[in-house]
C-alpha positions as CSV (number, residue, x, y, z in Angstrom):
1,M,-2.1,-5.4,-11.6
2,D,1.2,-3.6,-12.1
3,R,3.9,-3.1,-9.4
4,Y,2.7,0.5,-8.5
5,Q,-0.8,-0.9,-7.8
6,R,0.5,-3.8,-5.8
7,I,2.8,-1.6,-3.6
8,I,-0.2,0.8,-3.0
9,S,-2.5,-1.9,-2.0
10,R,-0.1,-3.7,0.3
11,L,0.8,-0.6,2.1
12,A,-2.8,0.6,2.5
13,Q,-3.8,-2.8,3.7
14,E,-0.9,-3.0,6.2
15,F,-0.7,0.5,7.5
16,S,-4.1,2.3,6.9
17,P,-2.1,5.5,6.1
18,S,-3.6,8.9,6.4
19,L,-1.2,9.9,3.4
20,L,0.3,7.6,0.9
21,E,2.4,9.0,-2.0
22,L,4.2,6.8,-4.4
23,R,6.2,7.9,-7.5
24,D,8.0,5.7,-9.9
25,D,11.4,7.1,-10.3
26,S,12.7,4.5,-12.4
27,A,13.4,6.8,-15.5
28,R,15.9,8.8,-13.4
29,H,17.9,5.6,-12.9
30,A,18.2,4.4,-16.3
31,G,21.5,2.7,-17.0
32,H,22.1,2.4,-13.2
33,A,22.2,-0.9,-11.4
34,G,18.7,-2.5,-11.1
35,A,17.1,-0.4,-13.7
36,K,15.1,-2.1,-16.5
37,A,13.5,-1.0,-19.5
38,G,9.9,-0.2,-18.7
39,G,10.5,1.1,-15.2
40,E,8.9,-0.3,-12.0
41,T,12.4,-0.7,-10.4
42,H,12.9,2.5,-8.4
43,Y,10.2,4.5,-6.4
44,D,9.9,7.3,-3.9
45,L,7.4,6.7,-1.0
46,V,6.0,9.3,1.5
47,I,3.7,7.4,4.1
48,T,2.1,8.7,7.3
49,A,0.5,6.2,9.5
50,D,-0.6,5.8,13.3
51,G,1.2,2.5,13.4
52,F,4.7,4.4,13.0
53,A,4.3,6.1,16.2
54,G,7.1,5.3,18.9
55,M,9.1,3.8,16.1
56,G,12.5,4.9,15.0
57,K,13.4,5.4,11.3
58,V,15.0,2.1,10.9
59,Q,12.1,0.1,12.3
60,R,9.7,2.0,10.0
61,H,11.7,1.1,7.0
62,Q,12.0,-2.6,8.2
63,R,8.3,-2.7,8.5
64,I,7.8,-1.3,4.9
65,Y,10.5,-3.7,3.5
66,G,8.8,-6.7,5.1
67,V,5.6,-5.9,3.7
68,L,7.1,-5.2,0.1
69,A,9.5,-8.3,0.4
70,D,7.9,-10.1,-2.6
71,E,8.3,-6.9,-4.7
72,F,12.0,-6.9,-4.0
73,K,12.4,-10.5,-5.0
74,T,10.6,-9.9,-8.2
75,G,12.4,-6.7,-9.6
76,L,12.0,-3.8,-7.2
77,H,15.5,-2.5,-6.9
78,A,15.3,0.6,-4.8
79,L,12.7,2.3,-2.5
80,S,13.4,5.8,-1.1
81,I,11.1,6.2,2.1
82,K,9.9,9.0,4.1
83,A,7.7,7.3,6.9
84,L,6.1,9.5,9.4
85,A,3.8,9.3,12.4
86,P,0.8,11.7,12.4
87,G,2.0,15.1,13.6
88,E,5.6,14.7,12.4
C-alpha cells in the first residue's frame, strides 16, 4: 500500500469522516526541503468529521498528526490541513 492509501485508511478508520480529500502536492515542492523524487512527501488534506466538534484548530491538527505519526517518521514532510466539524 502506498503512502496515499495508508493516510486515507488511517484517517478513515480514526475519524469516520463525512468528507475526506487528500491530494499529493509533492511536485509543487520539488527542490524544497523534504521533497524527494517520486513524491509522497507533501499533501493537502480536507477532512470533515463529527469528532472535531468542540475542538479548536490546533487540537484538530494535533489529533491528525498523532494518527499519522508513523508517516512523518518515514518520509512524510508536510501536510496542509483543513479540518472541520459538520456544518462549518
